[in-house]
N, C-alpha and C positions, 0 to 999 in steps of 0.2 A: 490537608493540603496537598495539591496535586504537584508532585515534582519532576515526574516522567510521564510523558505523553506519547503514544504510539499512534502514527497516522499512515494506514494502509493507503498506498497512492498508486493509482495506474494514470492512463493519460487521459482521463475524462475530468469534465467542467466540475461534476461534483466532488471528485478527489482535490481538485484544486481549492475548491471552497471549504473542504473540512479542513485542508492546511491553514487557510487564512484564519478560520474560526479557532483553532487549536492556537495558533499564534495569539490572537487578540484574547482569547479567553482564559490562557495559560501563561501569561507573559513571562513570568519567572521559571517556567518549568524548561526542562531539557526536552526537547521534541526530536522524536526518529521519525523519519519517513522510511517505510518498508514498501519496497516494490518487490511484488511476488512474481518470478518468471515460470510459466507454464513447465510442465513436466516434459523431457524429451520422449517423443512419439513419432512413430511413422504415419500419423494418421492425418495431421493437420498444418498447415503453415508454417508458424515460426517454431512449433514443436518438433517438425520434421528437421529443420535447420539444427536444432540443439541436438537431436538424435544422430545426425550425420557429422557433426563437429567434432574435431580432435578433442577440444577442451570446452565442454559444455558449459561450466562455469563461467569461463572469460566470454563465450558467445552470450550467454544470459546477462553478465554485465554490460557488454555492447548494446543489447537490446534495451535495457534499463536506462542506457545514459539519458534519453530523451526527457523521460520521465522525472529522473533525479536532477537535472540541470533546471527543469520548470521548478521543481520544489526550491532548489538552491536560489532561483531568482525571486521566487515569492518572499521567501526568506529575507533575502538582503534587501526588497522593498521595505520590510518592516523592521531593518535594521538588527538583525539577528542572525545566528549561525545555528544550523541543523546538523543533525548525524544522519547519514543516509545508511541503509541495509539492501542487500539485494539478496533474495533466497529463491531456491527454486523448489516447485512443488505446487500443491493445490491452496488457491489464496485462503481459503476458510482455514485450513488446518495450519497454514504457515501463520496466519495472525493469532489463532488461537493458541500455537506451540510458544508465540513470543509473549503473549500476554502477561504471563506472571512476571516478567522483568520490568512492568509499567504500573503506574497508579490509575490510567486510565486510556482509554482508545478513543480516537476521533475518526470518523468514518464517513464517507459520502454516502448517501441515500442510494445511488444506485451508478452504475459504471456501463460503458460502451454502449453499443448499438442495441435496438430491440431484440434482435437475434441473439447477440450475447446474453441477455439477460435471460431469456427463454431457454436457452441451453444451459448456462452455466445455475440459474436458479437466482434467489436473492441472499447475496452474501452477506450485506449488512443485517438483514433479519438473523440469519443464522448466528453470526457473531454477537448479536445482541442475546439470543437465548443461550448461547454456551459460554460466554466470557467470564472467566472470574474475577475482572475487575469491571468498573463501570465504563459503559459505551455512550457515546453521544453521537447520533445520526444527525448528519447536517444535510440539507437540501439547498 
């Protein structure tokens, strides 16, 4: 029986579908939505803001708030509550590092724009290949 489900979530439509699927498929499970904020860097957009911030973790939580609010709204529509977590780092590593705490992972098949997918690679595929727990990929 699946009692704890991890749903990595960004601001993509596929991630929202993954959360809905997790709620519908595992109605009795405790669901945690994980949003991963990129590592601070002087190279790109939001990562630069994190690098220049006096409190990168607080800035990361601020960046995550829209995604987490969407997750809470989806859960509320289904009449449940969810846990939310924000972490900083590389999305694949962050999900895999958290995986041992859960019975299953439900992830969207892809996220972001085509450019994001070309640069970042296939996050869902890597999670499926390396996860220590079962993974469901939702399209």
